[in-house]
N, C-alpha and C positions, 0 to 999 in steps of 0.2 A: 432685251427681249430676243429669244432665239429665232433664227430664220425659219420660215415654214419648210416642212419636209418636201423634197422634190418628189414628184410622182414618178414611180419606177415601173408601174404596170404597163405592159405592152398592149393589153386589150381593155376596152371600156367595160365597166361593170354595170350590171343591171341594178336598179335601185330597189326593186321589190323581190322578195324571196318567193318566186313563183314555181320553182321546180323542187321536187323532192327526189332524193336519190337513195339507193340501197347499197350498204356496205356490210358484208358478213351477215346478210339476212335482216338487218335492222334498217329502218327508214329514217332519214334525216332531212331536215329543212335546209335550204341553201340561202345564202345572201352574198352580196358582192359577186354575183355570177357573171362569168364571161365565157367566151369560147375557149379560153386558156386555163380556167381554173375557177375555184369557188371557195367561199368560207362555208364550212359544214357546221351547222348549229346543233346543239344538243348531244355532241359526241362525248362519251364517257369511257372510251376504250383505252387501250394501251399504246396505240400508235404515237410515235413522236417524230420530230423533224428528221427527214431522210428516209423514213419508212415508205415502202412501196405497197400499194393496195390496188384493188380492182373494184370499180363501181359496176354492179351487175344489173341495175334497173334504174329507170328514170320515170317519174310521173310528170307528164307534160302539163302545160298550163291549162289544158282542157280536161285534165283528170285521167288521161289515158296512160296506163302502165305499159312500158315497153322494156323488154329485155335488151340490155346493151352490154358492151364491154369497153370500159374506159380505164386504161392503165394510168395510175396517178402516183405522185410523190407528195408526201406531207412536207410542206415548207415551213409550217409553224404550228406548234401545238399550244393550246391555251387551256390546260386542264381545269383551272379555277373558274374559267368562263364557260366551260363545257363546249369548246369548239376547236376546230383546227382548220388551217388553210391548206388547200391542195392545189397542185398544178397538174393539169392534164398532160400526160406524155403521149398518149395515143388514143384516138377516138374511133369507134367503128362508125359506119355510115348512118345508122339509125340515131346514135347519140349526136353526131354532127348536125343532122337535120333538126332534131329537137332543140338543141342549143341555138342554132341559127334562127329557128322560129321564135324562141323566147327573146332573142336579141331584137328581132324585127318587131315584135309586139311592144317592146320597151320604147321604140322610137315612133310607133304609130301616132299620128296626130301632130307630130312636129312639123313646123313649116320653115322654109328657108327664109332668112331675112333678106331684105333688098340689099344689093351691093352698095357700098358707100360710093358716093359721087365725089369726085375730086373738086 
């Protein structure tokens, strides 16, 4: 049996696709969202691994549309699944705040476990 893959992600991922983003005027749903990147669902464009792009708008978890500028690089394209993975290279302040808010909402309601006693 093969060994499980080692987790290589630097940032934790959100479990729910709560943010939509805009690329070239088209809106896409996200999944595996973090402050460092996302999986873009429903993408049927021509971008492939290594391509640079700019996300120009985000729809926050409360439905608010905000103009942003997020420079990204495609790290994996999956045309048959109609999705691509992007890493965020540069976030403006508005985008950073929206993504931080989404990450905070992801962990709301979690409680710390009691420390183990020796």
